C-alpha positions as CSV (number, residue, x, y, z in Angstrom):
1,M,0.3,0.0,-0.1
2,R,1.5,3.6,-1.2
3,A,1.6,6.3,1.6
4,D,-1.9,8.1,0.3
5,G,-3.4,4.7,0.1
6,R,-3.4,4.4,-4.0
7,S,-3.4,0.8,-5.5
8,A,-0.2,0.5,-7.6
9,D,-2.2,1.2,-10.9
10,Q,-4.1,4.2,-9.7
11,L,-3.7,8.0,-10.4
12,R,-3.9,10.5,-7.9
13,E,-6.9,12.8,-7.9
14,H,-7.1,15.4,-10.6
15,Y,-8.9,18.2,-12.1
16,I,-9.0,21.0,-14.4
17,E,-10.1,24.5,-13.9
18,R,-10.8,26.5,-16.7
19,G,-10.2,30.2,-17.2
20,F,-7.9,30.2,-14.1
21,Q,-6.2,33.3,-15.5
22,P,-9.0,35.2,-17.1
23,Q,-6.7,37.5,-18.9
24,A,-5.0,35.4,-21.0
25,Y,-6.2,33.8,-24.2
26,S,-6.9,30.6,-22.4
27,S,-5.8,29.1,-19.4
28,V,-6.4,26.0,-17.0
29,L,-5.1,25.3,-13.9
30,I,-4.5,21.4,-13.3
31,S,-4.2,19.7,-9.9
32,T,-2.6,16.3,-9.6
33,G,-2.5,15.4,-6.3
34,N,-0.7,18.1,-4.3
35,T,1.1,18.9,-7.7
36,R,-0.7,22.2,-9.3
37,V,0.5,24.1,-12.5
38,I,-1.3,26.7,-14.6
39,C,-0.9,26.1,-18.2
40,S,-1.8,29.6,-20.0
41,V,-1.9,30.4,-23.8
42,S,-1.1,33.5,-25.4
43,L,-2.1,34.1,-29.3
44,E,0.4,35.6,-31.5
45,E,-0.4,36.6,-34.5
46,K,2.8,35.8,-36.1
47,V,5.5,32.8,-36.5
48,P,9.0,32.1,-35.9
49,H,11.3,33.6,-38.6
50,F,12.0,30.1,-39.9
51,L,8.6,29.8,-40.9
52,E,7.6,32.9,-42.2
53,G,5.9,32.9,-45.5
54,R,4.7,29.3,-45.3
55,G,1.5,29.7,-44.2
56,Q,1.7,27.6,-41.4
57,G,1.4,28.3,-37.7
58,W,3.3,27.2,-34.4
59,V,3.0,25.8,-31.0
60,T,5.3,26.3,-28.1
61,A,6.1,26.1,-24.7
62,E,7.9,27.7,-21.7
63,Y,8.2,26.0,-18.3
64,G,9.0,27.2,-14.7
65,M,8.8,26.7,-11.3
66,L,7.6,29.4,-8.8
67,P,9.7,29.9,-5.9
68,G,7.3,28.6,-3.3
69,A,6.6,25.6,-5.2
70,T,9.0,23.2,-3.3
71,S,9.8,23.0,0.4
72,T,12.8,25.1,-0.2
73,R,12.9,28.4,-1.9
74,Y,13.1,27.7,-5.6
75,R,15.3,30.3,-7.2
76,R,14.3,32.2,-9.9
77,E,15.9,31.5,-13.4
78,H,17.2,34.8,-14.4
79,G,19.1,35.2,-17.7
80,G,16.9,32.4,-19.1
81,P,15.8,28.7,-18.3
82,A,18.0,26.4,-16.6
83,A,19.0,23.0,-18.2
84,R,16.4,21.2,-16.7
85,S,13.2,23.6,-17.3
86,Q,14.7,23.8,-21.1
87,E,14.5,20.1,-21.4
88,I,11.2,20.1,-20.0
89,Q,9.6,22.8,-22.0
90,R,11.1,21.4,-25.4
91,L,9.2,18.1,-24.5
92,V,6.0,20.0,-23.7
93,G,6.4,21.7,-26.9
94,R,7.1,18.4,-29.1
95,S,3.8,17.0,-27.3
96,L,1.6,19.9,-27.8
97,R,2.7,20.4,-31.4
98,M,1.5,16.5,-32.1
99,M,-2.0,17.8,-31.6
100,V,-2.5,20.4,-34.0
101,D,-2.5,20.5,-37.9
102,L,0.0,23.5,-38.0
103,Q,-0.8,23.9,-41.6
104,S,-4.3,24.5,-40.8
105,L,-3.2,26.8,-37.8
106,G,-2.3,29.4,-40.4
107,E,0.2,32.0,-39.3
108,H,-0.5,32.3,-35.7
109,T,1.8,31.1,-32.8
110,L,0.4,29.5,-29.7
111,R,2.7,30.1,-26.6
112,V,2.1,27.8,-23.8
113,D,3.4,29.1,-19.9
114,C,3.4,26.4,-17.8
115,D,4.0,27.7,-14.2
116,V,4.3,25.4,-11.2
117,L,2.3,26.3,-8.2
118,N,3.1,23.4,-6.1
119,A,5.7,20.6,-7.1
120,D,5.1,17.0,-5.7
121,G,6.3,15.0,-8.5
122,G,4.8,14.9,-12.0
123,T,5.3,18.4,-13.2
124,R,6.0,17.9,-16.5
125,T,3.3,15.5,-17.2
126,A,0.8,17.8,-15.7
127,S,2.2,20.5,-18.1
128,I,1.7,18.0,-21.0
129,T,-1.8,17.5,-20.0
130,G,-3.0,20.6,-18.7
131,G,-1.3,22.6,-21.7
132,A,-3.1,20.3,-24.2
133,V,-6.6,21.5,-22.5
134,A,-5.6,25.1,-22.4
135,V,-4.5,24.6,-26.3
136,G,-7.9,23.0,-27.1
137,E,-9.6,25.7,-25.5
138,A,-7.5,28.4,-27.3
139,I,-8.6,26.7,-30.5
140,K,-12.1,26.8,-29.5
141,R,-11.9,30.6,-28.7
142,M,-10.0,31.1,-32.4
143,L,-12.9,29.6,-34.1
144,R,-15.4,31.6,-32.0
145,E,-13.5,34.5,-33.0
146,G,-13.7,33.7,-37.1
147,R,-9.8,33.7,-36.8
148,L,-9.8,29.9,-38.0
149,K,-12.2,28.7,-41.0
150,S,-12.1,25.1,-39.5
151,S,-10.5,23.3,-36.9
152,P,-6.7,22.5,-36.7
153,M,-7.4,20.1,-33.9
154,I,-6.0,16.8,-34.9
155,Q,-6.2,15.0,-31.2
156,P,-6.0,15.4,-27.5
157,V,-2.8,14.2,-25.9
158,A,-2.0,13.2,-22.2
159,A,1.0,12.2,-20.4
160,V,1.6,10.6,-17.0
161,S,4.9,9.1,-15.0
162,V,5.5,5.6,-14.1
163,G,8.2,4.4,-11.8
164,I,9.7,1.4,-10.4
165,V,10.0,1.7,-6.5
166,A,11.1,-0.9,-3.9
167,D,10.8,-3.4,-7.1
168,E,7.2,-2.4,-7.7
169,I,5.8,-0.5,-10.8
170,L,3.9,2.4,-9.8
171,L,1.7,4.6,-11.6
172,D,1.9,8.5,-11.3
173,L,4.7,9.0,-8.8
174,D,4.3,11.8,-5.9
175,Y,7.7,13.4,-5.0
176,R,8.6,10.8,-2.2
177,E,8.1,7.8,-4.7
178,D,10.0,9.7,-7.6
179,S,13.0,10.5,-5.2
180,G,13.6,7.0,-4.2
181,A,12.8,5.1,-7.4
182,D,15.1,2.7,-8.8
183,A,13.8,4.0,-12.4
184,D,11.2,6.1,-13.7
185,G,9.5,7.0,-17.0
186,N,7.4,9.7,-18.5
187,F,4.9,8.7,-21.3
188,V,2.8,10.9,-23.6
189,M,0.1,9.4,-25.4
190,A,-2.5,10.6,-28.1
191,A,-6.3,9.8,-27.8
192,D,-5.7,7.1,-30.3
193,K,-3.4,5.1,-28.3
194,S,-0.4,6.2,-30.2
195,W,2.7,7.0,-28.3
196,I,4.2,10.2,-28.7
197,E,7.2,10.0,-26.6
198,I,8.5,7.7,-24.1
199,Q,11.0,8.6,-21.4
200,T,12.7,6.0,-19.2
201,T,15.8,6.1,-17.3
202,G,17.0,3.6,-15.0
203,E,18.1,5.7,-11.9
204,R,19.5,3.0,-9.7
205,N,18.8,-0.1,-11.7
206,P,18.3,-1.1,-15.3
207,V,14.8,-1.6,-16.3
208,T,14.1,-5.3,-18.0
209,D,11.9,-5.9,-20.7
210,E,9.2,-7.4,-18.9
211,Q,9.1,-4.2,-16.5
212,F,9.2,-1.6,-19.4
213,L,6.2,-3.6,-20.9
214,K,4.3,-3.3,-17.4
215,M,5.0,0.5,-17.3
216,M,3.6,1.0,-20.7
217,R,0.5,-1.0,-19.5
218,F,0.1,1.4,-16.5
219,A,0.8,4.6,-18.7
220,R,-1.6,3.7,-21.1
221,K,-4.3,3.2,-18.2
222,G,-3.7,6.0,-16.5
223,I,-3.7,8.1,-19.7
224,Q,-6.9,6.9,-21.1
225,E,-8.3,8.0,-17.6
226,L,-6.8,11.4,-17.9
227,F,-8.6,11.9,-21.3
228,A,-12.0,12.4,-19.3
229,L,-10.6,15.9,-18.8
230,W,-11.5,16.9,-22.7
231,P,-15.1,16.1,-23.2
232,E,-16.0,20.0,-22.2
233,A,-12.5,21.0,-24.3
234,Q,-13.4,19.6,-27.6
C-alpha cells in the first residue's frame, strides 16, 4: 500500500479548472494530487522567422517553477531557463505540436506557459496534460472569433509518469516515490493510443523488458483516464 492509500496502478486525484487566468487567451489550472500547474496560452499573430511565408502556425511552450513551489525556495531563473527547465519545455512543446495540424493553424503562434505553483512529482506530465487542454480551449476561441475557418485540432494528448520503487511498478509518482525510484519514466500518448514520446531512465537499476512493458500498460491505463478531462474542451 502506498503512503496515500492508492493501488499501484491508480492515479492521484486530478482535476482541471478552466479560465484560471482570465486575461490569458486561454488558461487552466491542473491539479494532480498536490502538484498544481497553471497552463496559460498567449495568441500571437505571427510565427518564428524560420516559418515566415509558409502559411503555417506554431505551438511552443515555456516551463518554470515559482519560488514557493518546493519545500525550500526554488531560485528564480534569471538570464534564461536552467538546463532542466529547457529540457522540460522542449518536451512539452513537442508533445503539444502533435495535437495540432500546423498548416491549418495559419500564421499564428500559440505560446503555452506552464508555471508550477506546487511541486509534488509529475510537474512535466501535468504541464503536458494541462497545456493540451489549454490549447484545445484556445482553438475553440479562435474558431468562435473567426480567426480560423476550420479546426486544426488533430487529437488530444496527455502524459503520466510511471516508476519502479522497491521492485514495484507504480503509476503517477509523487515526489517521495520519485526521489526513491530505482527507475522512472514519462509517457506521452495521443487519444488514438499511439505513443508520442517515452522517456525511461534507470536511476539505480536497469529496466528489464518485462518491467518496461508493464510500465507501458500502466501508463496507457492512466492516460486513458486522464482523457476524461477533455469532453468539455473539444
